[in-house]
C-alpha positions in Angstrom: -7.3 -5.0 14.0 -4.2 -4.2 16.0 -2.7 -0.8 15.6 0.2 -0.5 13.2 -0.8 -3.5 11.0 -0.9 -2.5 7.3 -3.4 -4.8 5.6 -3.0 -4.6 1.8 -5.7 -4.2 -0.9 -5.4 -7.3 -3.0 -5.9 -6.9 -6.8 -5.7 -10.4 -8.0 -2.5 -11.7 -6.4 -0.9 -8.3 -6.2 -0.8 -6.7 -2.7 -1.1 -2.9 -2.7 0.2 -1.9 0.7 0.2 1.9 0.2 -3.3 2.7 -1.1 -3.9 6.4 -0.9 -7.6 6.2 -2.0 -10.2 3.8 -3.2 -13.6 4.6 -4.7 -16.5 2.4 -5.6 -19.1 3.6 -8.0 -22.4 1.8 -8.6 -26.0 2.8 -9.1 -29.0 2.2 -11.3 -30.0 3.3 -14.8 -33.1 5.4 -14.6 -35.6 5.5 -17.5 -38.8 7.6 -17.9 -41.9 5.5 -18.3 -43.4 6.1 -21.7 -46.3 8.6 -21.7 -45.9 9.3 -17.9 -44.1 11.7 -15.7 -42.7 8.8 -13.6 -39.3 7.2 -13.9 -38.2 3.7 -13.0 -34.9 2.1 -12.0 -34.3 -0.4 -14.9 -31.0 -2.1 -14.2 -27.9 -1.6 -12.1 -25.0 0.3 -13.7 -21.7 -1.3 -14.0 -19.7 -1.4 -10.7 -16.4 0.5 -11.0 -13.5 0.5 -8.5 -10.8 3.2 -8.7 -7.6 2.8 -6.7 -4.7 5.2 -6.2 -1.7 3.6 -4.6 2.1 3.8 -4.3 4.5 1.0 -5.1 7.5 1.3 -2.8 10.6 -0.8 -2.3 12.8 -3.1 -4.4 9.8 -5.1 -5.5 7.9 -2.1 -7.0 8.8 -3.0 -10.6 7.7 -6.7 -10.1 4.4 -5.4 -8.8 4.1 -3.0 -11.8 4.7 -5.9 -14.2 2.1 -8.1 -12.4 -0.5 -5.3 -12.7 0.4 -4.9 -16.4 0.0 -8.6 -16.9 -3.5 -8.6 -15.3 -4.4 -5.5 -17.4 -3.6 -7.6 -20.5 -1.4 -4.9 -22.0 -0.1 -7.0 -24.9 -1.7 -9.3 -27.4 0.4 -12.2 -26.2 -1.0 -11.8 -22.7 -4.5 -11.7 -24.0 -4.0 -14.9 -25.9 -2.5 -16.6 -22.9 -5.1 -15.4 -20.4 -8.2 -15.9 -22.5 -9.0 -19.4 -21.2 -8.8 -18.2 -17.6 -10.8 -15.1 -18.1 -13.7 -17.1 -19.5 -14.1 -18.6 -16.0 -13.3 -15.8 -13.6 -12.1 -12.2 -13.5 -9.8 -10.4 -11.2 -10.8 -10.4 -7.5 -10.4 -7.2 -5.5 -10.2 -7.8 -1.7 -10.1 -4.9 0.7 -11.6 -3.6 3.9 -14.2 -1.8 1.7 -15.3 -4.6 -0.6 -14.8 -8.1 -1.9 -15.5 -8.0 -5.6 -15.0 -10.9 -7.9 -15.1 -10.8 -11.7 -13.4 -7.4 -12.1 -11.3 -6.4 -15.1 -8.7 -3.6 -15.3 -9.9 -1.0 -17.8 -7.4 1.8 -17.0 -3.9 1.5 -15.7 -1.4 4.4 -15.2 2.0 4.6 -13.6 3.9 7.8 -12.8 7.3 8.6 -11.2 8.6 11.9 -10.1 11.8 13.5 -9.0 10.5 13.8 -5.4 9.7 10.1 -5.2 12.4 8.3 -7.2 12.2 5.1 -5.3 8.4 4.8 -5.7 5.8 4.5 -8.4 2.4 6.1 -8.3 -0.2 3.8 -9.7 -3.8 4.6 -10.7 -6.1 1.8 -11.8 -9.7 1.5 -12.6 -11.5 -1.9 -12.6 -14.9 -2.6 -14.0 -17.3 -5.4 -13.1 -17.5 -7.9 -15.9 -19.9 -10.8 -14.8 -18.8 -14.2 -16.0 -21.4 -16.5 -14.4 -24.3 -16.3 -12.0 -22.4 -18.5 -9.5 -19.4 -16.0 -9.2 -21.9 -13.1 -9.0 -23.6 -14.8 -6.0 -20.3 -15.7 -4.4 -19.1 -12.1 -4.8 -22.3 -10.8 -3.1 -22.1 -13.4 -0.3 -18.4 -12.5 0.3 -19.2 -8.8 0.4 -22.0 -9.4 2.9 -19.7 -11.5 5.1 -17.2 -8.7 5.0 -19.8 -6.2 6.1 -21.0 -8.4 8.9 -17.5 -9.3 10.1 -16.4 -5.7 10.1 -19.4 -4.7 12.3 -18.7 -7.6 14.7 -15.0 -7.0 15.2 -13.8 -4.0 17.2 -11.2 -2.1 15.2 -9.7 0.2 17.8 -10.5 3.5 19.5 -13.0 6.0 18.0 -11.6 8.8 15.9 -10.3 11.7 17.9 -12.2 14.9 17.0 -10.1 17.7 15.7 -10.8 21.1 17.4 -12.6 23.4 15.0 -11.2 26.7 16.5 -7.7 27.7 15.7 -5.3 28.1 18.5 -3.4 31.4 19.0 0.1 31.4 17.6 2.9 31.2 20.2 4.2 34.6 21.4 7.7 33.9 20.0 6.2 33.6 16.5 4.2 36.8 16.9 7.4 38.7 17.9 9.3 37.3 15.0 6.6 38.4 12.5 6.5 41.9 14.1 10.3 42.3 13.8 10.5 40.8 10.3 7.6 42.8 8.8 8.7 46.0 6.9 7.7 49.3 8.3 5.2 51.3 6.3 6.1 54.7 7.8 9.0 56.8 6.6 11.5 57.9 9.3 
């Protein structure tokens, strides 16, 4: 990937260009075997994706409304989208995962005085399987992403940060000495 290219995280058809963090949670439900000291992995837990992003620019309110539409925030939207949701869920496409059949379970927006022209968005999606075909397609797409990422060079290796602090410049030390109050009485 060339330097300076901002590839968005796609949640459905909504591009999130300024993602601050993205977490995926998945695992297995563990049950103790009856009458034994052993435990067994029974079934996978539900995959959950959490995304923290910023919506910036003149289109931020349109992106907000598109996310609200996908989150089915009104009864009218639920009634209109029900036939589509029976077939497929919301796809999430990023450099971390390709996950189909997701559903928004939590959606929060915030705006602050410091960022008046931006909206902070926090959304959580949960895996809601619709059919075995889309489950297989999702896993194949995720494997293809992993293989493709390993095969394509993405740029230079990260530059290690020195772990020892550098001494402060002499001018700063002099300023601190002059500005510090004297503890002795004249």
